[in-house]
Structure formats: structure tokens, C-alpha cells
C-alpha positions as a printed NumPy array, in Angstrom:
array([[ -0.023,   0.055,   0.025],
       [  2.939,   2.344,   0.597],
       [  4.137,   2.053,  -2.854],
       [  0.695,   2.754,  -4.277],
       [  0.407,   5.816,  -2.153],
       [  3.698,   7.045,  -3.261],
       [  2.892,   6.353,  -6.863],
       [ -0.389,   8.36 ,  -6.661],
       [  1.185,  11.161,  -4.85 ],
       [  3.878,  11.599,  -7.549],
       [  1.089,  11.209, -10.268],
       [  2.773,   8.102, -11.705],
       [ -0.612,   6.638, -12.767],
       [  0.855,   3.956, -14.916],
       [  2.916,   2.637, -11.989],
       [ -0.135,   2.715,  -9.791],
       [ -2.183,   0.742, -12.22 ],
       [  0.466,  -1.823, -12.416],
       [  0.705,  -2.032,  -8.634],
       [ -3.1  ,  -2.657,  -8.486],
       [ -2.957,  -5.474, -11.109],
       [ -0.231,  -7.154,  -9.301],
       [ -2.272,  -6.968,  -6.085],
       [ -5.119,  -8.473,  -7.788],
       [ -3.083, -11.261,  -9.328],
       [ -1.49 , -11.92 ,  -6.048],
       [ -4.832, -12.113,  -4.3  ],
       [ -6.221, -14.508,  -6.778],
       [ -3.363, -16.892,  -6.556],
       [ -3.65 , -16.895,  -2.701],
       [ -7.475, -17.534,  -2.953],
       [ -6.701, -20.615,  -5.117],
       [ -4.3  , -21.919,  -2.52 ],
       [ -1.351, -21.97 ,  -5.011],
       [  0.967, -19.765,  -3.142],
       [  3.826, -22.137,  -2.581],
       [  5.762, -20.951,  -5.641],
       [  5.471, -24.204,  -7.56 ],
       [  3.824, -24.505, -11.037],
       [  0.699, -26.425, -11.491],
       [  1.289, -29.98 , -12.652],
       [ -1.396, -31.539, -14.958],
       [ -2.073, -35.146, -15.327],
       [ -0.754, -36.96 , -18.372],
       [ -4.262, -37.565, -19.746],
       [ -5.282, -33.952, -19.356],
       [ -2.976, -32.614, -22.169],
       [ -4.526, -31.031, -25.101],
       [ -4.73 , -33.244, -28.206],
       [ -3.773, -36.443, -26.185],
       [ -7.006, -38.268, -26.818],
       [ -8.425, -36.363, -29.802],
       [ -8.674, -38.777, -32.679]])
């Protein structure tokens, strides 16, 4: 929040927008419970085109 406040005070609206988007993405990841820094791993059969005939 401090960085957002500074960006707005200095009228750096593009930076403020990036900070807000980053915060939204971070909140979404935490809400999904995937905040351990590891990528999702899909099952072998779940790949696209694997079972399309």
C-alpha cells in the first residue's frame, strides 16, 4: 500500500495501475491456495490433443 500511495502522490498513474493489477493477481493466487511458488502440474491425460482422434 505504501508504494501505491507514493505512486499516486507523484502522479505516476501507470505505475499505480501496475501495482493494483499485481495486487489483484496475488490475491487471486492466494485465494486458489497455490501460493507455494510451484507451477501446477497436470495429469498426463489432461494434455490437449492427447485423446483427440
